[in-house]
VEXNUPA-879201 format. One line per 3 residues: for each residue x, y, z of C-alpha. Coordinates in pm, 1 decimal. Layout:
N
X/Y/Z  ...
This chain:
583
-0.4/0.2/-0.3  271.8/247.7/100.6  479.1/160.7/-207.1
176.1/233.3/-425.7  123.7/567.7/-251.0  491.6/659.5/-291.0
476.1/580.5/-663.2  161.0/793.7/-685.5  348.3/1080.2/-517.7
635.3/1048.2/-767.1  392.9/1060.2/-1058.8  216.2/1367.0/-921.1
542.1/1555.0/-860.7  642.7/1482.7/-1221.1  310.8/1638.0/-1325.5
382.3/1930.9/-1084.2  63.4/1857.2/-888.2  234.7/1797.4/-550.6
509.8/1975.0/-358.8  861.5/1843.4/-317.8  975.4/1719.0/27.3
993.0/1990.3/287.0  687.1/2176.0/162.3  313.4/2139.0/198.2
-19.4/2314.3/147.8  -173.2/2476.7/452.8  -478.6/2692.2/513.5
-371.1/3051.7/589.8  -611.7/3315.5/721.3  -388.7/3623.2/767.8
-68.2/3782.1/638.9  150.8/3993.3/869.4  269.0/4275.0/636.7
602.8/4416.3/753.6  811.7/4706.2/636.1  1185.5/4663.2/563.8
1275.8/4728.0/927.5  1037.3/4458.2/1050.7  765.1/4683.4/1190.9
411.3/4548.6/1155.2  221.0/4772.3/914.4  -98.2/4573.7/849.4
-273.4/4241.3/905.3  -429.8/4132.9/575.4  -711.2/3878.5/564.2
-648.9/3601.7/311.3  -980.7/3423.2/360.3  -1187.7/3337.3/55.0
-1565.6/3334.4/30.6  -1717.4/3000.8/-66.0  -2078.4/3013.8/-177.1
-2316.2/2725.0/-120.2  -2632.0/2687.3/84.1  -2459.3/2940.7/311.7
-2168.2/3166.4/225.6  -1865.6/3092.9/442.6  -1514.7/3238.4/460.1
-1238.8/2978.3/448.8  -857.2/3002.5/471.8  -651.8/3036.2/156.3
-438.7/2728.1/86.7  -76.4/2824.9/25.3  252.8/2645.2/-25.3
449.4/2675.4/299.0  739.4/2494.0/469.2  642.7/2154.8/606.1
485.2/2189.0/950.0  570.7/1991.5/1257.6  336.4/1735.3/1404.6
229.8/1870.3/1744.2  64.0/1671.8/2020.9  190.2/1850.5/2333.6
478.2/2072.6/2429.6  612.7/2370.7/2234.3  733.9/2323.3/1877.6
737.2/2608.8/1623.3  680.2/2608.0/1247.4  885.1/2811.3/1000.6
713.5/3108.6/828.0  358.1/2980.8/894.1  202.2/2927.9/1234.3
-78.4/3034.2/1466.9  -117.2/3353.5/1670.1  51.1/3211.7/1982.6
375.6/3136.7/1795.6  380.8/3429.4/1551.1  252.1/3702.2/1786.4
255.6/3559.5/2136.9  -121.7/3599.0/2176.2  -287.1/3381.3/2439.5
-620.8/3227.5/2336.6  -629.2/2938.1/2584.5  -591.7/3115.5/2917.2
-221.3/3022.5/2934.6  -21.7/3347.1/2887.0  308.7/3190.9/2995.9
276.1/2918.5/2735.3  198.7/3178.6/2465.5  521.4/3360.2/2561.8
716.2/3033.0/2533.9  560.5/2967.2/2190.3  668.3/3308.2/2063.2
1023.2/3267.3/2193.8  1049.3/2922.6/2026.0  926.7/3069.1/1695.9
1172.9/3361.1/1718.0  1462.5/3123.6/1794.8  1376.5/2900.9/1494.9
1365.3/3194.3/1252.6  1689.9/3342.8/1387.7  1860.1/3006.0/1346.8
1748.8/2954.5/983.3  1768.1/3318.8/861.1  2083.0/3436.0/1037.0
2303.7/3399.4/729.1  2041.1/3475.4/463.1  2119.2/3782.2/255.5
1765.8/3890.8/172.5  1564.4/4205.7/263.1  1263.9/3989.1/352.3
1474.8/3772.5/584.3  1613.9/4082.3/754.8  1264.0/4225.0/795.8
1145.2/3904.1/967.1  1444.1/3907.1/1202.4  1372.6/4274.0/1276.9
1013.7/4184.3/1362.2  1115.0/3918.9/1614.7  1371.3/4158.7/1767.2
1119.5/4439.3/1823.4  778.1/4274.8/1873.9  654.2/4271.6/2232.7
437.2/3958.9/2284.0  327.6/4081.9/2625.5  138.0/4373.9/2470.4
35.8/4195.1/2148.2  -336.2/4163.6/2222.4  -361.7/4542.0/2277.0
-176.9/4639.0/1958.4  -406.5/4862.1/1745.7  -375.1/4630.3/1440.8
-430.6/4312.6/1643.9  -704.1/4412.0/1887.4  -996.2/4424.3/1633.1
-905.7/4075.4/1507.6  -826.7/3890.4/1831.5  -1147.4/3682.8/1825.8
-1086.8/3573.2/1463.4  -729.9/3467.7/1533.7  -812.1/3156.1/1734.3
-654.5/2857.6/1549.9  -583.1/3076.6/1242.2  -252.5/3049.2/1057.6
-35.5/3352.6/971.2  240.2/3411.4/715.4  484.4/3699.3/664.4
458.7/3947.0/379.5  705.7/4222.9/296.1  583.2/4466.3/37.4
392.8/4255.8/-215.2  591.4/3931.5/-167.2  520.9/3646.9/70.5
824.8/3531.8/268.5  786.5/3167.6/165.1  824.2/3268.5/-202.6
1163.4/3438.5/-154.3  1433.7/3231.5/-329.9  1705.4/3289.2/-66.9
1469.6/3194.9/218.8  1351.1/2885.5/27.9  1713.3/2771.9/-15.8
1788.2/2823.6/355.3  1483.3/2621.1/455.2  1559.8/2339.4/210.5
1914.1/2314.4/343.4  1777.1/2293.4/695.8  1521.1/2028.6/597.9
1768.1/1813.0/403.0  2044.0/1817.6/663.2  2075.9/1479.5/833.8
2173.6/1512.6/1202.9  2488.7/1326.9/1300.2  2297.7/1127.0/1559.1
2010.0/1043.7/1318.0  1900.7/681.9/1325.8  1955.2/506.0/994.2
1814.3/178.4/881.8  1685.5/-4.9/576.1  1362.2/163.6/463.5
1082.1/-91.0/430.5  932.1/105.3/140.1  1227.4/200.7/-80.5
1484.5/-56.0/39.8  1745.2/217.8/85.9  1972.0/273.9/387.2
1850.1/613.7/504.3  1736.7/831.7/792.9  1424.0/683.5/947.4
1116.7/891.3/1023.3  1058.2/888.2/1400.0  706.6/1033.8/1357.3
492.8/985.1/1048.4  285.8/1259.8/882.7  -65.3/1343.8/1000.8
-338.9/1230.2/759.7  -614.5/1490.7/747.6  -969.3/1483.3/619.7
-1072.9/1127.0/713.5  -1436.7/1138.4/817.8  -1471.5/1101.6/1195.1
-1098.7/1135.4/1269.4  -939.2/1428.3/1453.6  -942.2/1753.7/1256.2
-571.6/1804.4/1329.5  -501.9/1477.2/1152.5  -451.0/1115.9/1255.8
-159.7/875.3/1220.6  -158.3/583.8/982.7  156.6/443.7/1144.2
252.8/512.0/1506.5  383.8/336.6/1818.3  317.1/498.7/2153.8
300.0/216.3/2404.7  502.0/-99.4/2483.7  209.6/-319.2/2375.3
252.1/-197.7/2015.2  632.1/-212.0/2003.1  867.7/-485.2/1890.9
1111.0/-658.8/2125.9  1410.5/-434.4/2208.8  1251.9/-132.9/2037.5
1076.9/15.9/2341.0  1031.9/392.2/2306.0  1185.7/401.3/1958.4
856.6/490.6/1785.1  920.9/483.1/1408.2  1212.5/238.7/1439.7
957.8/-35.4/1511.0  868.8/-31.1/1139.7  1150.4/163.7/974.3
1025.6/392.7/697.3  1260.6/648.5/551.5  1197.6/1016.8/612.8
1147.1/1077.7/240.2  913.1/779.7/193.8  706.1/886.6/496.1
670.3/1236.5/352.4  583.5/1098.0/9.0  307.8/859.0/118.8
163.8/1123.4/353.1  157.4/1388.3/79.1  -3.2/1149.3/-170.8
-267.7/1028.3/77.2  -356.9/1379.7/195.8  -393.1/1486.4/-165.2
-623.2/1194.1/-244.2  -842.5/1258.5/61.0  -870.1/1629.8/-16.7
-997.4/1558.6/-369.3  -1377.2/1562.3/-316.7  -1446.2/1441.0/-672.0
-1242.2/1124.5/-619.9  -1335.8/1036.7/-263.7  -1649.2/871.5/-131.5
-1784.4/778.6/209.6  -1941.9/444.0/295.0  -2055.0/431.0/657.2
-1760.7/560.6/859.4  -1512.8/456.3/588.6  -1342.4/717.4/372.6
-1265.1/553.8/37.0  -998.0/693.0/-195.4  -887.9/549.4/-527.7
-619.2/615.8/-786.4  -456.3/470.9/-1095.5  -94.8/372.0/-1151.7
-89.2/607.8/-1450.7  -266.2/918.3/-1315.3  -276.7/1086.9/-1656.8
-567.6/859.4/-1747.5  -904.9/955.6/-1593.3  -964.1/611.5/-1438.5
-1056.6/774.4/-1108.5  -1320.6/985.5/-1284.8  -1473.9/674.1/-1438.8
-1465.9/483.9/-1109.9  -1629.5/774.6/-922.6  -1910.5/778.7/-1179.9
-1954.7/399.1/-1154.7  -1980.9/434.7/-776.6  -2262.8/687.2/-816.4
-2063.3/999.9/-728.9  -2127.4/1170.2/-1066.2  -2495.7/1237.6/-1119.6
-2430.4/1405.7/-1455.3  -2371.7/1069.4/-1623.5  -2678.4/874.9/-1733.3
-2733.4/514.1/-1634.9  -2718.1/402.8/-1997.8  -2378.4/570.3/-2048.2
-2239.3/399.5/-1739.9  -2365.3/61.5/-1851.4  -2200.8/114.1/-2189.6
-1870.2/208.8/-2021.0  -1884.7/-100.9/-1799.0  -1953.5/-334.3/-2091.2
-1658.1/-199.3/-2294.3  -1407.2/-209.7/-2008.9  -1534.1/-551.9/-1901.7
-1433.9/-705.1/-2235.7  -1094.4/-528.9/-2233.4  -1182.9/-248.5/-2472.9
-1033.9/99.4/-2419.1  -1282.1/385.6/-2388.8  -1274.8/759.9/-2440.0
-1377.2/961.7/-2132.0  -1422.9/1335.1/-2193.6  -1160.9/1330.9/-2468.4
-903.3/1118.2/-2282.8  -834.1/746.6/-2326.4  -887.9/495.0/-2047.4
-719.9/155.8/-2080.4  -844.7/-147.8/-1886.3  -486.4/-264.2/-1814.4
-402.8/42.3/-1601.1  -341.7/-80.1/-1246.0  -597.4/58.6/-1004.1
-601.6/94.6/-625.1  -886.7/136.7/-373.2  -812.9/219.8/-10.0
-1066.7/237.8/275.0  -970.4/425.5/593.4  -1172.8/447.1/916.3
-1111.9/654.1/1230.5  -971.4/485.1/1540.9  -912.8/743.3/1817.2
-599.4/939.0/1715.0  -511.0/678.1/1454.6  -650.7/535.1/1133.7
-759.0/180.6/1057.8  -714.5/35.1/712.6  -1052.1/-125.6/638.0
-932.7/-261.4/305.3  -671.4/-209.1/36.4  -754.9/-351.0/-303.9
-549.1/-351.5/-621.5  -604.4/-498.3/-965.4  -634.9/-412.4/-1333.1
-887.2/-134.1/-1380.3  -1080.0/-345.3/-1629.0  -1099.8/-632.1/-1378.3
-1242.3/-407.7/-1106.7  -1498.2/-266.0/-1347.7  -1587.2/-620.2/-1454.6
-1665.2/-712.5/-1092.9  -1869.6/-395.7/-1050.5  -2061.8/-489.3/-1365.9
-2120.8/-842.0/-1232.2  -2253.2/-691.0/-907.4  -2492.2/-461.8/-1097.4
-2607.2/-759.6/-1305.5  -2686.4/-953.7/-987.1  -2870.5/-647.8/-850.8
-3079.8/-603.6/-1166.9  -3448.9/-645.7/-1092.4  -3778.1/-517.4/-1228.4
-3836.6/-169.2/-1086.9  -4131.3/63.1/-1044.4  -4184.1/333.7/-1306.7
-4105.7/607.8/-1054.3  -3763.3/460.9/-960.7  -3491.4/683.4/-1119.3
-3194.2/443.9/-1085.3  -3123.1/215.8/-1386.3  -2846.1/69.1/-1170.6
-2859.3/106.3/-792.5  -2547.6/290.5/-658.9  -2372.8/129.8/-364.8
-2458.0/415.7/-128.2  -2829.3/378.5/-218.6  -2801.8/4.8/-172.1
-2658.3/50.3/179.0  -2935.4/296.5/272.5  -3181.2/7.2/238.6
-3032.1/-140.4/556.2  -3097.7/170.2/768.5  -3411.9/292.6/941.3
-3517.8/599.3/733.4  -3620.1/774.8/1058.0  -3294.5/704.6/1241.2
-3091.0/998.0/1371.7  -2781.1/840.7/1214.7  -2856.0/767.6/846.5
-2530.8/572.4/789.3  -2514.1/198.0/739.4  -2312.1/-19.2/977.1
-1946.9/85.3/924.5  -1806.9/-268.5/926.2  -2077.9/-395.2/693.0
-2028.9/-107.5/445.6  -1658.8/-187.6/413.1  -1725.5/-560.8/382.7
-1982.4/-499.4/105.7  -1745.7/-288.0/-104.2  -1465.4/-539.9/-58.3
-1698.2/-821.0/-166.6  -1807.0/-631.1/-475.1  -1457.4/-533.6/-591.6
-1302.8/-875.1/-524.4  -1593.3/-1084.7/-647.5  -1631.0/-1246.8/-304.4
-1942.6/-1340.0/-110.4  -2156.6/-1064.5/33.3  -2139.7/-1038.4/416.0
-2422.9/-1212.9/600.8  -2482.1/-886.9/789.4  -2612.1/-728.4/465.4
-2883.7/-991.0/424.9  -2967.3/-987.5/795.9  -3002.0/-608.0/806.5
-3239.0/-615.2/506.6  -3449.6/-881.9/679.4  -3470.4/-666.0/989.5
-3587.6/-366.3/785.7  -3852.7/-574.0/604.5  -3986.6/-705.1/937.9
-4002.8/-349.8/1073.3  -4151.2/-185.3/761.4  -4364.3/-473.7/619.0
-4251.1/-363.0/275.3  -4018.8/-508.5/10.2  -3876.0/-216.5/-187.6
-3688.8/-241.8/-515.7  -3357.7/-195.7/-332.0  -3429.5/-463.7/-72.9
-3550.6/-710.0/-335.5  -3235.9/-642.3/-542.1  -3012.3/-705.7/-239.8
-3193.0/-1031.6/-161.5  -3158.1/-1145.2/-523.2  -2788.5/-1056.5/-542.1
-2711.2/-1214.5/-204.6  -2887.6/-1542.1/-288.1  -2710.2/-1569.2/-624.2
-2359.3/-1488.0/-496.5  -2379.2/-1678.6/-168.0  -2576.8/-1981.6/-289.4
-2433.0/-2316.0/-175.2  -2342.6/-2570.5/-439.7  -2595.3/-2839.4/-520.8
-2973.5/-2847.7/-552.5  -3021.2/-2514.0/-372.7  -2808.7/-2332.8/-630.0
-3035.6/-2465.0/-905.5  -3347.4/-2351.8/-717.8  -3202.5/-2003.9/-661.2
-3124.3/-1972.2/-1033.2  -3496.5/-2027.8/-1096.4  -3634.6/-1778.1/-845.5
-3364.2/-1507.8/-831.6  -3446.2/-1357.7/-1168.0  -3509.1/-1005.5/-1293.6
-3883.5/-1058.8/-1341.7  -4153.5/-1297.1/-1226.1  -4092.4/-1666.7/-1294.4
-4439.8/-1816.7/-1338.5  -4305.4/-2167.7/-1395.9  -4117.8/-2246.4/-1076.1
-4303.4/-2454.1/-816.8  -4062.6/-2387.8/-529.6  -4298.2/-2347.5/-229.3
-4149.7/-2034.2/-59.8  -4152.0/-1843.5/-392.1  -4509.5/-1954.3/-473.8
-4624.1/-1860.7/-122.7  -4477.2/-1513.8/-165.4  -4668.9/-1477.4/-490.6
-4984.2/-1608.3/-324.1  -4954.2/-1354.8/-43.0  -4927.6/-1071.9/-298.0
-5243.1/-1198.4/-473.9  -5434.0/-1227.3/-145.4  -5332.2/-869.0/-62.4
-5451.9/-756.1/-407.1  -5783.3/-933.5/-345.4  -5833.0/-757.5/-11.9
-5761.4/-417.7/-172.7  -6014.1/-485.4/-450.4  -6279.9/-597.7/-200.9
-6216.9/-304.2/34.6  -6117.2/3.5/-170.0  -5926.3/261.3/35.8
-5848.2/20.2/319.9  -5581.3/154.7/554.7  -5449.9/-166.4/711.5
-5401.6/-470.9/489.4  -5294.4/-827.3/555.3  -4942.3/-714.6/478.8
-4939.7/-500.1/793.1  -5080.7/-775.2/1015.8  -4956.2/-1104.6/870.6
-4655.9/-1048.8/640.4  -4382.7/-1136.0/891.0  -4556.3/-1445.8/1026.7
-4654.7/-1562.9/676.9  -4290.4/-1530.8/576.5  -4164.0/-1728.7/878.7
-4440.7/-1978.6/962.4  -4668.7/-2027.1/655.7  -4853.0/-2327.0/803.0
-4986.5/-2110.1/1086.7  -5093.4/-1809.0/882.2  -5203.2/-1917.5/534.9
-5514.2/-2114.5/646.5  -5633.2/-1791.6/811.6  -5556.9/-1589.4/498.2
-5742.4/-1834.1/272.6  -6052.7/-1814.6/495.4  -6034.4/-1433.3/479.2
-6001.0/-1457.1/101.3  -6330.3/-1642.9/71.8  -6506.5/-1354.5/243.6
-6330.7/-1099.6/20.8  -6424.0/-1284.5/-300.6  -6793.1/-1266.6/-205.8
-6767.0/-885.6/-212.1  -6649.0/-879.2/-574.6  -6873.5/-875.2/-877.3
-6886.1/-1155.3/-1137.1  -6580.6/-1113.9/-1362.8  -6344.5/-992.4/-1093.0
-6458.3/-1262.9/-852.7  -6395.1/-1538.9/-1105.4  -6057.2/-1394.0/-1206.5
-5923.7/-1367.5/-850.3  -6061.6/-1710.8/-756.8  -5884.0/-1874.9/-1053.3
-5561.3/-1689.9/-975.2  -5559.9/-1807.2/-612.6  -5652.6/-2166.0/-705.7
-5380.6/-2170.0/-973.8  -5111.9/-2074.9/-722.2  -5240.1/-2314.8/-459.7
-5231.4/-2589.2/-718.4  -4857.5/-2526.9/-762.4  -4793.9/-2626.4/-400.2
-4707.0/-2994.4/-409.3  -4721.4/-3039.5/-31.0  -4885.9/-2883.4/272.4
-4779.6/-2540.1/381.8  -4425.5/-2551.7/529.7  -4427.6/-2520.9/907.1
-4123.2/-2291.8/906.4  -3898.6/-2120.9/648.2  -3527.9/-2073.3/703.9
-3364.9/-1734.3/637.1  -3282.1/-1805.2/271.8  -3634.5/-1929.9/204.2
-3773.2/-1616.2/369.5  -3572.3/-1414.5/117.4  -3715.7/-1626.0/-165.2
-4068.1/-1570.5/-25.2  -4004.8/-1194.2/-33.3  -3875.0/-1213.8/-390.9
-4189.5/-1399.1/-500.4  -4402.2/-1134.7/-327.8  -4210.6/-848.1/-491.6
-4213.6/-1004.9/-839.7  -4589.4/-1071.1/-825.2  -4664.6/-715.2/-712.7
-4451.4/-563.8/-989.5  -4627.1/-789.1/-1242.5  -4958.3/-645.0/-1128.7
-4832.6/-286.5/-1162.5  -4685.8/-360.9/-1506.0  -5028.2/-475.8/-1624.7
-5185.1/-154.2/-1498.7  -4925.4/49.6/-1686.5  -4975.4/-158.0/-2001.7
-5353.6/-112.5/-1984.8  -5306.7/258.6/-1951.6  -5082.9/267.7/-2258.2
-5321.4/80.2/-2489.0
């Protein structure tokens, strides 16, 4: 995984889309504009307005020297930091600590800029020599902005130039960053294989849903229980990764997570994906196939899947996409101050698309006219497992990750998916298109070998199978017909047999169906000639397909087949209504 991320970083730096080691992008809210002597002349806001449902002002992302990873203690950043370090302003009720932060920041800048022959460098040194942090909050330029400065980042600006863009200052920082301390620990990097300085702390990964906003660690060791023998307290030496490789994988991963067009969320899992050759828009295609791009029609997506599935290159918005491009999918979930890797999948892009296409084929089922989805996106599929009135609308995190892994690897769907759908059907007394599609796909993919597999191939079809005599499927059809009969006999009825008897009919047919048949006789008497004869023949025809007495109990798979029969029969009835209206 880390090797793939490092290669992705190398590709992006060649395309000039990512910064070289020692630099990063950071959100900056204010610029401290100095004159040549270092006196503060203005504090300029760099925030940008982002319009949406509500207009908000957000920091401007700028290229700045790489920032330290802070957990506790005092540790300053170069050229870009918060108000405590840059101005000595206390926002946490700890004035002594704010003074210590400012002194640490001043010492760092004096150390790096002491020999730099640049007017901007001299202005910054002059600022740190003359600024009084004890009176900072009362300074006339600072006082109006004190409330806005909490957690905001600042940079220096002299004239019209930002300090981090000055060539002499950049060279001084790069020298400082690249210098390897004499006492630095060296070892064989597990990623590159080179003998190099090892990263003691790994970069913070930001933007993972549910993780800390300051970032979380993908790799860290902070207690003896997590450390290898004889490596107590050595942190990064427990799994030696070179300083450069750590920077590279962190930069690549942060870039992937920040790209909203190529990142999706399933439950609590943040899913990112990328191609070995990033010039090709494989990620664009994959995002559309996952339902993230609503601008693409269902027919277009199906056409794309069919072409890639058979190994044919496609053209996506004027750029070629080849099925042999290697493709990666990574799922990350929050775990306190760290990240858990839910899954890491890699394969040919065409192979992944093929498995997606096979999944959509298994999920294909007759749908109501009002349903807008030609193919059901995975996020919509997972919503079928959640109570629509729940305060948390997300599917089970573990299940969501297991479902995506099953789809992209061609494995069996998790049993939790089927169980959750069964729970929702019992609670709602309704089999929606999405739930029926999940039941169909689950039965097909998870069917055991032997006679049961043959039976499932008969009943788990797109539309109604009027030939199969498998009892659970026929009983599901019969229940739908009995419900139709009740609705015809009692127009406008509020509570039907589905509300009272569906769950028990699905589980224990022998107990419930004799009651339903007796009720049906009373309902038939309310109908007039033609309708009465039609419904009577329909019920008798289905009962004649039952070779034995009603089953006393249906297992979980047979309950799913019952529900499929019910759904298919209902959709057949609605299709006939639509056809009659079109004649």
